[in-house]
N, C-alpha and C positions, 0 to 999 in steps of 0.2 A: 359298180362299186369301186373297182380298181382305178378307174379314171378319176373319180372324186378324190381318192386317197393320193393319187399322183399329183393332182392339181393342188391339193392342200399342202403336200410336201414341197412343191415348187414355190407356193406362196410363202411358206415358212422359210425356205432357203433364201428367197429374195429378201425377206425381212431381216434375217440374220446377216447376210452379206452387207446390206445397207446400214445396219445399226452396230455391227461388231466394234468398229474403232471407238465409237462414243461410249458404248457399254463397257468396254475394257478400260477406257480412261477413267470413267466414273468409278468402276470397281477398284482400280488401282488407288485412287484417292481415298476410297473408303477403307481398303485393307492395308495399303502401304507396301505391298509386295507383289511383284509381277506374277509369281506362280499362284499366290492366293487370289489375285484378281482374276486370273484365267479360270481358276476353279470356281470362283463365285459366278462368273458369267456363264460358265458351262452348266453349273447346277441350276442357275436361273433359267437358261434356255431349255433345259430338260423339262422343267416344270411348265414352261410356256408351251412347249410342243404338245404336251399332254392336253393342255387346255386351249389349243390353238383356235378352235371354232369360237370360243368365248372371246379370246384375245382379238381375233381378226374382226369380229363384229362389234367390239367395244368402241365407244365414242373416241377414245384416245389410246390406241394400242401401246404407244410409248409410255404413257403414264402407268398402264397396267403392268408392263414389264419392269418399269422402274420400281413400282411397289413390291413386286415379287423379289427384286434384287435387295431392296432395303430390308424386307422381312427375312430373307435368307441371311443377310449380313447380321441382323439383330439376333437371330438364332445362334450364330457363332459366338456372340458375346455372352449370351445367356449360358452357354456351355463353358465360358471362361477360357476360351482359346486366346493365347497371347499373340498379338500381331506386332510386327516390327515395320515401321514405315521407312526407316533408313537402315538397311543392314550394314554391318561393320565392313564387309567387303562386297561391294556391288559391281565388281568388275565383270562378272558373268551375266549381269542382267541386261536386258534390252531396255534402253531408256526411251520413253515416249518422245515423239517429236511434236511440238506444239503446232496448232493450226495457225495460219496467218491471221493477224488481227486479234489473236488471243491475248487478253490482258495479262494472264499469268506468264505469257512468253516474254513480257517486258521485264520480268525479274532477272537480275544478273545471275543469281545463284538459286536455281530451282531446288537444289538439295536442302538449302536453308528453309525454304518454304515447306518442303515435305517433312523435315524434322520438326518444324513448328506445328504442323498439322498433327503429327504423331503425338504431341503432348496434349491434344484436346481429348476430352472424354468422347466416347463414341457418338452420343446424340448431338453434341455440339459439332463434331466433325461432319456428321451427316447433314446437319442444317447448313453449315458453311459451304460444303461441297455442292449441295443441290441448289442453294440460293444464289451463291456467287460464282461458282464454276459453271454449273449447268444453266444459270441465269433463269431459274424458274421463279414464278411468283410465290409469295408466301402461302397462298391458298394451295397451289400445286405441291409445294414442299410438304405442307401439312397433310395433304392427301397421301403423298408417297410415304411419309413417315408414320402415318396413322395416329396423328395427334392434332391438337388445336392450332390455329394460327398464332395464338398467343404463345404457345410452347415453342413454335418455330421462331418467333421474334425473340423470345428470351434466350433460346439456345444459340441462335445466330449472333445475337448481340454479345453474349458472354464469350462465344468463340472468337469473334472478331476482336474483342477487347483483349483477350489473351494473346492473339496473334500480334496485335499492335504493341503489346508489352515486351515482345521478344526483341532483345537488343540487336540493332542492325537490320532487322527485317523490314521495318518501315522505310529505311533509307534506300532500299533497293527498288521500291515501287515508284513508278512515275505517275503523276496525276496530270491529266490533260496535256500530255506531251512534255511537261516540265518536270524537272527533278525537284 
């Protein structure tokens, strides 16, 4: 019995170590604050650990964990907790370093993008982050958000339209290597 628990703990630890950066990045984009993102990832992983047998045997453990995170994030909004995507003084925050080849890394001013994301309603922000940052298909985003593909399309389109309407934001993005 003890060997199985130890093996399960080691599997979970390997999962966490391998997924931590991506989970934290996604949580940061959802919450807009480093500490809130860390709390969201930690509470998500607490729930995942309890259900690790189910998660480990799932067809797509990453999708399962993503769904838990989206649900945890949605619960925060139902409680009407205020989130700030761009704090007034972010000098003490650790800023994420973009991965190589990351399209978002092409933006000259990431803070402008984060401020624009902060203006989106939670469901639009979730759809935009999962669809375009995480590069998930509409079906996988719908699964993660617990809604229809049509709702994902609608929320993502509205969110992208609002982002495009932000003055100066569209000028920072390069398309196909050209400005």
